[in-house]
C-alpha positions in Angstrom: 120.4 122.2 59.9 119.4 118.6 60.0 117.1 117.2 57.3 115.2 114.0 57.4 115.8 111.5 54.6 112.3 111.9 53.1 112.7 110.1 49.8 110.3 107.4 50.7 107.6 109.8 51.9 107.9 111.9 48.8 107.6 108.8 46.5 104.5 107.6 48.3 103.0 111.1 48.2 103.6 111.3 44.5 102.2 107.8 43.8 99.1 108.5 45.8 98.6 111.8 44.0 98.9 110.1 40.7 96.5 107.4 41.7 94.0 110.1 42.6 94.4 111.6 39.1 94.0 108.1 37.5 90.8 107.6 39.5 89.0 110.3 37.6 87.6 109.2 34.2 89.4 110.5 31.1 86.6 111.5 28.7 87.2 110.7 25.1 90.8 109.7 25.7 92.0 106.4 24.5 95.4 106.6 26.3 95.7 106.6 30.1 97.1 109.8 31.6 100.7 109.6 32.4 102.6 111.2 35.3 104.1 114.6 34.8 107.3 114.6 32.7 106.3 111.6 30.5 105.5 112.4 26.9 102.1 111.2 25.6 100.8 111.4 22.1 102.7 112.9 19.1 104.0 116.0 20.7 107.7 116.7 20.0 110.0 118.6 22.2 111.0 122.0 20.8 114.5 122.3 19.5 116.9 124.5 21.3 117.6 127.6 19.3 121.2 127.8 18.1 123.5 130.0 20.2 124.1 133.5 18.7 127.3 133.6 16.6 129.9 136.2 17.1 131.2 138.0 14.0 134.7 137.0 13.2 137.3 139.7 13.0 138.3 140.6 9.5 141.4 139.2 8.1 141.4 136.1 10.3 141.1 132.8 8.4 140.6 130.9 11.7 137.7 133.2 12.6 136.1 132.6 9.2 136.3 128.8 9.5 134.9 128.7 13.0 131.3 129.7 12.1 131.3 127.1 9.4 132.3 124.4 11.9 129.6 125.6 14.3 126.9 125.6 11.6 128.0 122.0 10.7 127.8 120.9 14.3 124.3 122.5 14.7 123.0 120.7 11.5 124.3 117.4 12.9 122.6 118.0 16.2 119.4 119.0 14.5 119.4 115.8 12.4 120.1 113.7 15.5 117.2 115.4 17.3 114.8 114.9 14.4 115.8 111.2 14.2 115.3 110.8 17.9 111.9 112.6 17.6 110.8 110.3 14.9 111.9 107.3 16.9 110.1 108.7 19.9 106.9 109.1 17.8 107.2 105.5 16.5 107.7 104.3 20.1 104.7 106.3 21.3 102.4 104.9 18.5 103.6 101.4 19.3 103.0 102.1 23.0 99.5 103.3 22.3 98.7 100.2 20.2 100.0 98.0 23.0 98.0 99.9 25.6 94.9 99.5 23.4 95.5 95.8 23.2 96.1 95.6 27.0 92.8 97.4 27.6 91.0 95.1 25.3 92.3 92.2 27.2 91.8 93.7 30.6 88.6 95.3 29.8 87.6 98.9 30.6 90.0 100.4 33.1 91.8 97.1 33.6 95.3 98.5 32.8 94.7 101.4 35.1 93.5 99.1 37.9 96.6 96.9 37.5 98.9 99.9 37.5 97.1 101.4 40.5 97.5 98.1 42.4 101.2 97.9 41.7 101.7 101.4 42.8 99.8 100.8 46.0 102.1 97.9 46.7 105.0 100.2 46.1 103.6 102.8 48.5 103.1 100.2 51.2 106.7 99.1 50.7 107.8 102.8 50.9 105.9 103.2 54.2 107.4 100.1 55.6 110.9 101.3 54.6 110.2 104.7 56.3 109.8 103.3 59.7 113.4 104.3 60.5 113.6 108.1 60.9 116.9 109.5 59.7 118.4 112.9 60.4 121.8 114.4 59.5 123.5 117.1 61.6 126.9 118.6 61.8 129.2 117.8 64.6 130.1 120.4 67.3 126.6 121.8 67.4 125.8 123.6 70.6 123.5 122.2 73.3 119.9 122.9 72.4 120.4 123.0 68.7 117.4 121.7 66.7 117.8 118.3 65.1 114.4 117.8 63.6 110.7 117.7 64.3 110.5 114.2 65.6 106.9 114.2 66.7 105.7 115.5 63.4 107.8 113.0 61.5 106.3 110.2 63.6 102.7 111.4 62.8 102.0 112.8 66.2 100.2 116.1 66.7 100.8 118.5 69.5 97.6 117.6 71.2 98.6 113.9 71.4 102.0 114.5 72.9 101.0 114.6 76.6 99.0 111.3 76.4 101.5 109.5 74.1 104.6 110.3 76.3 107.2 110.5 73.6 110.6 109.8 75.0 114.0 108.5 73.9 115.8 105.3 74.9 119.4 106.0 74.1 121.9 105.0 76.8 124.0 108.1 76.6 121.8 111.0 76.2 123.3 112.8 73.2 119.8 114.1 72.3 116.6 115.1 74.1 113.0 115.6 73.0 110.8 118.5 74.0 107.7 117.3 75.7 105.7 120.3 74.5 106.4 120.4 70.7 108.1 117.0 70.2 111.2 118.5 68.5 114.5 116.7 68.8 117.4 118.8 70.2 121.1 118.2 70.9 121.7 117.5 74.6 125.5 117.6 74.7 128.5 118.4 72.5 129.0 115.9 69.7 132.5 115.2 68.6 132.6 113.0 65.6 136.2 112.0 66.0 135.7 111.0 69.6 132.5 109.1 68.9 133.5 107.3 65.7 137.2 107.7 65.3 138.4 107.1 61.8 135.2 105.4 60.5 134.0 106.7 57.2 130.5 107.1 58.5 129.3 108.1 61.9 125.8 107.9 63.2 123.9 107.5 66.5 120.9 105.1 66.6 118.3 105.0 69.3 114.7 104.2 69.8 111.9 106.6 70.2 109.1 105.2 72.4 105.5 106.3 72.1 103.0 105.0 74.8 99.3 104.4 74.8 99.7 102.3 72.7 103.3 101.3 72.9 105.2 101.8 69.6 108.9 101.8 69.0 110.4 103.8 66.2 114.1 103.5 65.2 115.8 106.9 64.9 119.2 107.4 63.3 121.1 110.6 63.4 124.0 110.9 61.0 126.9 113.0 62.3 128.5 114.9 59.5 132.1 115.9 59.8 133.1 119.5 60.3 136.6 120.6 59.5 137.4 121.3 63.1 140.8 119.6 63.3 144.0 120.8 61.6 146.6 118.5 60.2 149.4 117.9 62.7 152.8 116.3 62.5 154.1 114.1 65.2 157.4 116.0 65.4 158.0 119.7 65.4 161.2 119.4 63.5 162.3 116.8 60.9 166.0 116.3 60.8 167.5 115.0 57.5 171.2 114.3 56.7 171.8 114.4 52.9 175.3 113.7 51.6 176.8 116.0 49.1 177.5 113.1 46.8 173.8 112.2 46.4 172.9 112.9 42.7 169.8 115.0 41.8 166.5 113.2 41.6 167.1 111.4 44.9 163.9 111.1 47.0 163.7 111.4 50.8 160.4 110.4 52.4 159.0 112.9 54.9 156.6 112.3 57.7 152.9 112.3 56.8 150.7 114.6 58.6 147.6 113.3 60.4 144.1 114.9 60.3 141.4 113.6 62.7 138.6 114.7 60.4 136.9 112.4 58.0 136.0 112.5 54.3 137.2 115.5 52.3 138.2 117.3 55.5 141.0 114.7 55.9 142.3 114.8 52.4 145.7 116.4 52.7 147.9 118.3 50.2 151.4 119.3 51.0 153.3 122.4 50.1 157.1 123.1 50.5 158.7 126.5 50.8 160.5 127.4 47.6 164.2 126.4 47.4 166.3 125.8 44.2 167.9 122.7 45.7 164.7 120.8 46.6 161.2 120.2 45.3 158.2 118.3 46.8 156.7 115.2 45.4 153.6 113.4 46.7 153.2 109.6 46.3 149.8 108.0 46.8 150.0 104.9 48.9 147.5 102.0 49.2 144.5 103.1 51.2 144.5 106.7 49.8 147.2 108.1 51.9 149.7 110.6 50.4 153.3 110.3 51.3 155.3 113.5 50.8 158.8 113.1 49.5 161.6 115.6 49.3 163.3 115.5 45.8 166.8 116.7 45.4 167.0 119.0 42.4 170.8 119.6 42.3 173.9 118.4 44.1 174.5 119.9 47.4 177.9 121.4 48.3 178.6 121.1 52.0 181.5 123.7 51.6 179.0 126.3 50.4 176.0 125.5 52.6 176.3 122.9 55.3 172.6 123.1 56.4 169.2 124.1 55.0 165.8 124.8 56.7 162.6 124.3 54.9 158.9 124.4 56.0 156.5 121.6 55.0 152.9 122.6 55.1 150.0 120.1 55.1 146.5 121.6 54.0 143.3 119.6 54.4 140.3 119.7 52.0 137.8 121.4 54.4 136.1 124.7 53.8 137.7 126.8 55.1 140.8 124.8 54.9 143.1 124.1 57.8 146.8 123.5 57.8 149.7 122.4 59.8 153.5 122.8 59.4 156.7 121.1 60.3 160.2 122.5 60.0 162.6 120.4 57.9 166.2 120.8 58.8 168.7 119.4 56.3 172.2 118.7 57.3 174.6 118.2 54.4 177.0 115.4 55.2 179.6 113.4 53.6 178.9 110.2 51.7 176.2 107.9 53.0 174.8 106.4 50.0 172.6 103.5 51.3 169.2 103.9 53.0 167.8 101.4 55.4 165.6 98.8 53.7 163.0 96.8 55.6 162.5 93.1 54.8 158.7 93.8 54.2 156.8 96.8 53.1 153.9 95.6 55.3 154.2 93.7 58.6 151.0 92.0 59.7 150.2 90.5 63.1 147.0 89.0 64.6 146.7 89.0 68.4 143.8 88.5 70.8 142.5 91.3 72.9 143.4 91.7 76.6 147.0 90.8 76.0 149.2 91.2 79.0 151.5 94.3 79.0 155.0 93.9 77.5 153.8 91.1 75.2 155.8 91.0 71.9 153.4 91.5 69.0 155.8 91.4 66.1 159.4 92.2 65.2 160.6 94.3 62.2 164.0 94.1 60.7 165.7 96.5 58.3 169.2 96.4 56.7 171.7 99.0 55.6 174.5 98.3 53.2 176.7 101.0 54.7 179.3 100.3 57.2 180.1 101.8 60.5 177.9 104.4 61.9 176.1 104.8 58.6 175.0 101.2 58.8 173.9 101.3 62.5 170.1 101.4 62.6 167.6 102.6 65.1 163.9 101.9 65.0 161.1 104.3 65.9 157.5 105.2 65.1 156.8 107.3 62.2 153.8 109.6 62.0 151.4 107.8 64.3 148.6 109.0 66.6 149.0 109.2 70.3 146.5 106.4 70.7 149.0 104.0 69.0 151.8 105.2 71.2 149.6 104.6 74.3 149.2 100.9 73.3 152.5 100.0 71.6 156.2 100.6 71.9 159.2 99.6 69.7 162.6 98.7 70.8 165.0 101.0 69.0 167.7 98.4 68.7 165.8 95.1 68.2 162.8 96.3 66.3 160.3 94.4 68.6 156.9 95.9 68.9 155.4 95.4 72.4 152.1 96.3 74.1 152.2 98.9 76.8 148.4 99.1 77.2 145.4 96.9 77.1 144.0 96.1 73.7 140.2 96.2 73.4 138.5 94.8 70.3 135.4 96.7 71.0 137.2 100.0 71.0 139.4 99.3 67.9 139.9 96.1 66.0 142.7 97.1 63.7 145.8 99.3 64.1 147.8 100.5 61.1 150.9 102.7 61.6 154.3 103.5 60.2 157.8 102.5 61.5 161.0 103.9 60.4 164.6 102.7 60.6 167.3 105.4 60.6 171.0 104.9 60.1 173.8 106.8 61.5 174.1 109.0 58.5 170.4 110.2 58.9 168.9 108.2 56.1 165.6 106.5 56.9 163.5 103.7 55.6 159.8 103.1 56.3 157.4 100.2 56.6 153.8 99.8 57.6 152.6 97.6 60.4 149.0 96.2 60.6 147.9 94.7 63.8 144.5 92.9 63.8 142.9 92.5 67.2 140.7 89.4 67.6 137.6 89.4 69.8 137.5 87.6 73.1 134.4 87.0 75.1 135.3 89.6 77.7 132.0 91.6 77.7 128.9 90.5 79.5 125.6 91.4 77.8 124.4 94.8 78.8 120.6 95.1 79.7 118.9 98.5 79.4 115.3 99.0 80.4 113.8 101.1 77.7 110.2 101.2 79.0 108.5 100.0 82.2 104.7 100.3 82.6 104.4 100.5 86.4 102.0 99.9 87.9 99.9 97.4 85.8 96.2 96.9 86.5 95.4 93.5 87.7 92.7 93.1 85.0 95.3 93.5 82.2 94.7 91.0 79.5 97.2 88.3 78.7 99.9 89.6 76.3 100.0 93.2 77.7 103.4 94.7 77.2 104.7 95.7 80.6 108.4 96.4 79.8 110.7 96.8 76.8 114.4 96.0 77.4 117.3 96.2 75.1 120.2 93.8 75.3 123.5 94.5 73.7 126.8 92.6 73.8 129.9 94.6 72.6 131.5 91.4 71.5 131.2 90.2 67.9 130.4 86.8 66.3 129.1 84.2 68.7 130.5 86.2 71.6 128.0 88.9 70.8 124.9 86.6 70.1 122.6 86.9 73.1 119.7 84.9 74.4 117.3 86.4 76.9 115.0 84.8 79.5 113.1 85.6 82.7 114.1 84.2 86.0 111.5 84.2 88.8 107.9 83.0 89.6 105.7 85.5 87.9 102.9 85.3 85.2 105.3 87.0 82.7 107.2 86.0 79.7 109.7 87.6 77.4 109.7 87.7 73.6 112.2 89.0 71.1 111.5 92.2 69.2 113.3 94.1 66.5 116.6 95.9 66.9 117.9 93.7 69.7 115.1 94.6 72.1 112.8 92.3 74.0 109.2 92.7 75.2 108.1 91.5 78.6 104.5 90.6 78.4 101.9 89.1 80.8 101.4 85.3 80.3 98.5 84.9 82.7 96.1 86.7 84.9 97.4 89.1 87.5 95.8 89.1 91.0 96.9 91.9 93.3 95.3 90.2 96.3 97.7 87.2 95.9 100.8 89.2 94.8 100.9 93.0 94.9 104.2 93.0 93.0 106.3 90.7 91.0 110.0 90.6 91.0 111.7 88.9 88.1 115.2 89.0 86.7 115.9 89.4 83.0 118.9 87.1 82.4 121.0 87.7 79.2 123.5 85.0 78.2 125.9 85.1 75.2 127.2 82.2 73.2 130.9 82.6 74.0 133.1 80.1 75.6 132.9 80.4 78.5 129.5 82.1 78.3 129.0 85.3 80.1 125.7 86.4 81.6 124.2 89.4 83.3 120.8 90.1 84.9 118.6 93.0 85.6 115.8 92.9 88.2 112.4 94.1 87.2 109.9 95.1 89.9 106.4 95.2 88.5 103.7 96.6 90.8 100.1 95.5 90.3 97.5 98.1 90.8 94.1 97.3 92.3 90.9 96.8 90.5 87.6 96.4 92.4 87.2 92.7 91.8 86.5 91.5 95.4 83.3 92.0 97.3 83.5 92.6 101.1 83.3 89.3 103.1 81.9 89.2 106.5 83.7 87.2 109.2 80.5 85.3 109.8 77.5 84.7 107.5 75.1 85.0 110.4 75.6 86.8 113.7 73.9 86.3 117.0 73.5 89.0 119.7 72.0 88.9 123.1 70.7 92.1 124.7 69.0 92.4 128.0 65.7 94.2 128.0 65.2 97.6 129.4 68.5 98.6 127.9 69.5 102.3 127.4 68.9 103.9 124.1 72.2 103.9 122.1 73.6 100.8 123.8 76.0 98.8 121.7 74.4 95.6 120.5 77.0 94.0 118.3 80.0 95.0 116.1 80.1 93.3 112.6 83.2 93.3 110.5 83.7 92.6 106.8 87.0 92.5 105.0 87.7 93.6 101.5 90.8 92.1 99.9 91.1 95.1 97.6 93.2 98.2 98.4 92.4 101.9 98.7 88.9 103.1 98.0 88.1 99.6 96.6 88.8 98.1 100.1 87.2 100.8 102.2 84.0 99.2 103.6 80.8 101.0 104.6 77.9 99.3 106.4 74.2 99.8 105.8 71.0 98.3 107.0 69.4 96.3 104.3 66.2 95.3 106.0 65.1 92.7 108.7 62.2 91.4 110.6 61.3 91.7 114.3 57.7 90.7 114.2 55.2 93.4 114.6 57.7 95.8 116.1 59.8 96.0 113.0 63.6 96.0 112.8 64.1 99.4 111.4 63.4 101.5 114.5 65.1 99.0 116.8 68.8 99.2 115.7 71.1 101.4 113.7 74.5 100.7 112.3 77.5 103.0 112.1 78.7 103.2 108.6 82.5 103.1 109.3 82.9 100.7 112.2 80.0 98.3 111.7 78.7 98.8 115.3 75.0 98.1 115.8 73.4 100.4 118.4 69.9 100.1 120.0 67.6 102.9 118.9 65.3 102.5 121.9 64.8 100.4 125.0 63.8 96.8 124.2 61.0 95.0 126.0 61.2 91.2 126.1 57.5 91.0 126.6 56.8 92.8 123.3 59.7 91.5 121.2 61.7 88.5 122.2 64.0 88.3 119.0 64.3 90.0 115.6 66.7 89.8 112.7 68.3 92.5 110.7 70.3 92.4 107.4 73.5 94.4 107.3 75.1 95.2 103.9 78.8 95.9 103.5 79.7 97.9 100.5 83.1 99.0 99.2 84.0 102.3 97.7 84.9 100.9 94.2 83.3 101.8 91.0 81.2 100.0 90.4 80.7 99.2 94.1 80.5 95.6 95.3 78.6 94.5 98.3 77.6 91.5 100.5 75.0 91.0 103.2 75.1 89.3 106.6 72.2 88.4 108.9 72.2 89.6 112.5 69.8 87.8 114.9 69.2 89.7 118.1 67.8 87.9 121.1 66.2 90.0 123.9 67.0 88.6 127.3 64.4 88.8 130.0 64.7 90.7 133.1 62.5 90.5 136.2 60.6 93.7 135.5 57.1 92.4 135.9 55.5 91.5 139.2 53.1 88.6 139.4 49.5 89.4 138.6 46.8 87.7 140.7 43.9 86.6 138.6 42.0 84.8 141.5 40.9 85.9 143.9 40.3 89.3 142.4 41.3 92.3 144.4 38.5 93.9 146.3 37.2 97.3 145.0 37.6 100.4 147.0 34.7 102.0 148.9 33.9 104.4 146.2 33.8 101.7 143.5 31.7 99.5 145.8 29.2 102.2 146.2 29.1 102.6 142.5 28.1 99.1 142.0 31.4 97.3 141.4 31.8 93.7 142.2 32.6 92.8 145.8 35.5 90.7 147.0 35.0 87.0 146.4 34.5 84.5 149.3 34.7 80.7 149.9 32.4 78.6 152.0 34.0 75.8 154.0 31.9 73.4 155.9 32.7 73.0 159.5 32.9 69.3 158.9 36.0 69.7 156.6 38.9 67.6 157.5 42.6 68.5 157.0 43.6 68.9 153.4 40.2 70.1 152.3 40.6 72.4 149.1 39.4 75.8 150.0 40.5 77.7 146.9 43.2 78.1 144.4 45.2 81.4 144.1 45.7 81.9 140.4 48.5 84.2 139.3 50.5 84.9 136.2 53.9 86.6 135.5 54.6 88.2 132.1 58.3 87.4 132.5 60.0 84.2 131.3 62.2 81.5 132.8 63.0 81.8 136.4 61.5 85.3 136.5 58.1 83.6 135.8 58.5 80.8 138.4 56.0 81.6 141.1 55.8 80.5 144.7 52.9 81.0 147.1 53.1 81.8 150.8 50.4 82.5 153.5 51.5 85.6 155.3 48.3 86.6 157.2 45.3 84.6 158.5 42.7 84.9 161.2 43.6 81.5 162.2 47.1 80.8 161.0 47.1 77.1 162.0 43.9 76.4 160.2 44.9 77.0 156.6 48.0 76.3 154.4 48.8 77.2 150.8 50.7 75.0 148.3 54.2 76.4 147.6 54.0 76.0 143.8 50.3 75.2 143.2 48.8 78.1 145.1 46.1 75.8 146.4 44.6 76.9 149.8 43.7 73.8 151.9 42.8 73.3 155.5 45.8 72.4 157.7 43.6 70.6 160.3 40.0 69.8 160.8 37.7 72.8 161.3 36.5 73.1 164.9 33.4 74.6 166.4 35.4 77.2 168.1 36.9 78.5 164.9 35.5 81.9 163.9 32.9 81.8 161.2 34.7 84.3 159.1 38.3 83.9 158.1 40.5 86.3 156.1 43.6 84.9 154.4 46.3 87.0 152.7 48.7 85.1 150.4 51.9 86.5 148.8 52.9 85.4 145.3 56.6 85.8 144.5 58.6 85.1 141.5 62.3 83.8 141.4 63.9 86.8 139.8 66.7 88.9 141.2 65.4 90.9 142.8 62.2 89.0 143.5 58.8 90.7 142.8 55.6 89.8 144.6 51.9 90.4 144.8 49.3 89.7 147.4 45.9 87.9 147.2 43.2 88.3 149.9 40.7 85.4 150.3 37.6 85.5 152.5 36.4 82.1 153.9 33.1 81.5 155.7 32.9 78.4 157.9 29.4 77.1 157.4 27.8 73.8 156.4 25.8 75.4 153.7 25.2 78.8 152.2 21.9 79.2 154.1 23.9 78.7 157.3 26.4 81.3 156.3 23.8 83.8 155.4 23.6 85.4 158.9 27.2 85.8 158.9 27.0 87.4 155.6 24.1 89.6 156.4 25.5 91.0 159.6 28.7 91.9 157.9 28.4 95.3 156.4 29.7 95.8 153.0 31.9 98.5 154.2 35.6 98.3 155.0 37.1 96.6 158.0 37.4 99.9 159.8 33.6 100.3 159.7 33.2 96.8 161.1 35.5 97.6 164.0 33.5 100.7 164.8 30.2 98.8 164.7 31.6 96.2 167.1 32.7 98.9 169.5 29.3 100.5 169.4 27.7 97.1 170.1 29.8 96.6 173.2 29.0 100.1 174.5 25.3 99.5 174.1 25.6 96.1 175.8 27.4 97.7 178.7 24.7 100.3 179.1 22.1 97.6 179.0 23.9 95.6 181.8 24.0 98.7 183.9 20.3 99.4 183.4 18.9 96.1 184.2 20.1 92.6 184.3 16.6 91.3 183.4 16.3 93.2 180.2 19.8 91.9 179.3 18.8 88.3 180.0 15.6 88.5 178.0 17.4 90.1 175.1 20.2 87.5 175.1 17.7 84.7 175.2 15.7 86.0 172.3 18.9 86.6 170.3 20.2 83.1 170.9 16.8 81.7 169.8 16.8 83.7 166.7 20.2 82.4 165.7 19.2 78.8 166.2 15.8 79.1 164.5 17.0 81.0 161.3 15.7 84.2 159.8 12.1 85.3 160.6 9.4 84.9 158.0 9.3 88.6 157.7 12.9 88.7 156.6 12.2 86.0 154.1 9.4 88.0 152.6 11.5 91.1 152.4 14.6 89.2 151.0 13.8 89.9 147.4 13.7 93.6 148.0 16.9 93.6 150.2 19.5 91.9 148.0 20.7 92.7 144.7 19.1 91.0 141.7 22.4 90.6 139.9 23.4 87.0 139.4 26.6 85.4 140.6 29.7 86.8 138.9 32.3 84.4 137.7 35.8 85.4 136.6 37.1 84.7 133.1 38.9 81.5 132.1 42.5 82.2 132.7 44.7 79.6 130.9 48.0 81.2 131.2 50.5 81.7 134.0 51.5 78.8 136.2 48.0 77.0 136.1 48.0 73.8 134.0 44.2 73.4 134.4 41.0 75.6 134.6 39.2 76.3 137.8 35.6 77.3 138.5 34.9 80.0 141.1 31.7 81.2 142.4 31.7 85.0 142.9 28.7 86.7 144.7 27.2 89.9 143.3 28.1 93.3 144.7 26.8 93.8 148.2 24.7 96.7 149.4 25.6 98.6 152.5 23.3 97.3 155.2 23.5 98.8 158.7 23.9 95.9 161.0 25.6 95.1 164.1 29.4 95.2 164.1 31.4 92.1 163.3 34.6 91.0 165.1 37.8 91.9 163.2 37.8 89.5 160.4 38.7 89.5 156.7 36.4 91.6 154.3 32.7 90.7 154.5 31.2 87.9 152.4 28.8 89.1 149.8 25.1 88.6 150.7 22.7 86.4 148.6 19.0 86.9 148.2 16.6 85.1 150.6 14.9 83.2 147.8 18.3 81.8 146.7 19.2 80.8 150.2 15.8 79.1 150.9 15.0 77.5 147.6 18.4 76.8 145.9 20.9 74.2 146.4 24.1 75.0 148.2 27.2 76.1 146.1 29.3 73.2 145.7 33.0 73.1 145.4 34.0 73.5 141.7 35.6 70.7 139.9 39.3 70.9 139.0 38.5 70.1 135.3 35.6 72.5 134.9 35.8 75.7 132.9 35.6 79.2 134.2 32.3 80.7 133.4 31.9 84.4 133.2 28.8 85.4 135.1 26.1 87.4 133.5 22.8 88.7 134.9 20.1 86.1 134.5 17.2 86.6 132.2 14.8 86.2 135.2 16.0 88.2 138.2 13.8 86.2 140.5 15.1 82.8 139.4 17.5 81.2 141.9 21.3 81.6 141.0 23.2 78.3 141.0 27.0 77.8 140.3 27.2 74.6 138.3 30.3 72.5 137.9 
């Protein structure tokens, strides 16, 4: 089971506990309390009781002397303990006196405060030293085996694990961390020999990353060796040739076994099967290796036994121990009394890595004093691992050591192996070869991304850590010294951290709207010659923050809508853009207010929240509202939300939906209204002496529309005498087209059409009654004979008149002549006196009625009109078919008043009211 190296934590805990104890006052004690285990005061440690003595057997002098010696030794130990006790007491008293003096100098509690401060500094140092978490486990543990409680050792609780995101940064995942409990487990099989080779120590270092905030902890797991490898020999059989003439005591080196384990598990001991002719001797060589040697115990006799077979066993120091064997076959030969001897016991060579294959590394040479076949040597490897045979080979005749595989300094920088020279008689000599491989700059730096915070909010402050990278160069020396930099245009910088790691931090403000992602390359370059470099691209995404308000395409919009539009018609579509993304860039539209005069903007239009389309809520009327403004607010979906406002000005376009309205002459009332006392149709009096161009009247009309729709034109469409009158096309003034003649009818009826210039054009008609007379008194008969009824009643009366006249002609010509004479005389002489006397009772007492002052429409000036009072129905003779009857005035007004002159063009319109005196004459003044 793995155990963390917790010495620092234990020391800090003990110091803090002792500081808490010292913080409590010691009542009546002149000496500060000491940690447990430290003697204070005059107490002495109790002496150990002497061990019980065994009774000596009777008659044994040695047994009698032994208790005496024991008692003498006990007395000496007792005296030494008493002396040490007295020295301890003297030291304690001296220490107390020194403590009292220190307290006097430092004041009350000064010594304790000083000691507390020192211990606190020590505790801080301990905590700083404990940043590296260490575990130790045995190799060959199964997958899923527990290494240690990593989260607990880092000070993380189980509740913090999901938020802190504990994970490992090792390149090869030997270990894994559980996200639920934070324990460290083995992820794959660990073979110490494969990972560390022959190194005395073996450990795996990696970083544990904890986010929110980002912390990096260095974790080191030591791999303890397990005795899982047995000693092995490179050959299954060792052949030796020993001459029968060799004297006893001769030594024959044997092959050394090799054990891939480390430490005590690789310490080998050798055993040899029992044989009276040979024994085993082990010689320790420099470096701690043991060389087994076969020692000849007695002279061999080839005639008695020509060969022998022994078994050499190598046993390691593991628990349980493992062993390996090799068979030693000894062939007894005739005399070969010289063994091969190398020129050096140790051959050394220094070569660079990446040598070409078949390159000669070194050459060994051995000599043999024998002659013939006994002096002929062959070279070969001794007990060497397979890894050496895969890289080197030796020429059996020349002794040249050549490369057969690539040398890699990063894999192994030194090779030590044994070569042997063997003569024809079977004697061998050995030497060691040490080949040092020098480093070449053949490894580019390796860049590993340990942590990448992606995405990063655009409002991240300067100095925010966005990535942690680790750069490693397998070369050594200057070839392995690495510098790191960033390549690319981005507000990022890189700074070195501990353990060969670098932090990529923000060096300026991020703006997602300008760049939603940043691509930079981490470039690592070593200091070798030539320098090697490598790069790793980092893609940093920038997440959106609601830092942009919606922006309208225009600050103020203008829309034109024709009046009488349908409810729900599209008025305008506004659009605002938000540079943010997602919900922060999703824009909604609202009405923020507006003004449309008295009508108000709120009920006029509405806006669709998603599209920004403005729709009319109801039909618009140009005559009521010609323009209005409304404020539209665009708001995004961020939190907090941002908004902006645009003004929309809506202009209502006029349509020709209003016909011209005639203000003068006013339309005549119906029969029922006339009977009820309403005002009768107006009339105009034109003297018969009027020349061409005489102003008869002015048709006054207005149009509620605007522009061309309100441009009015006048046209005379009906007249009793079409050639007598004309009307101005644009002024509406009715004038005589020629001089008035005697033969012209006294009553004239004119109908004028007022048209606007809209499409389609709308029109209205105005009816004007004209009486041809020199004065109002002269026109009175015409007015009195005209009933106040409708034109149909006048036609009927005229027909009745002709019928009566025909009957009269048939009855008597005389009566007709007399009647005609009397009638003609009456017309020339004026009304009878009787009618003058009865005039006040016949006509209405109401004064002349005048229309209101109309100052709008197409008239640039005011105009005075004289309007008669409503006429009463008078049964008189029928009139010829003429325009509606002229209202009748009272006799007193006709006899005593002045004639009604033509109104001036600059006079004001006066609204007629009943006079205070009904009998007073009614005069229309300019």
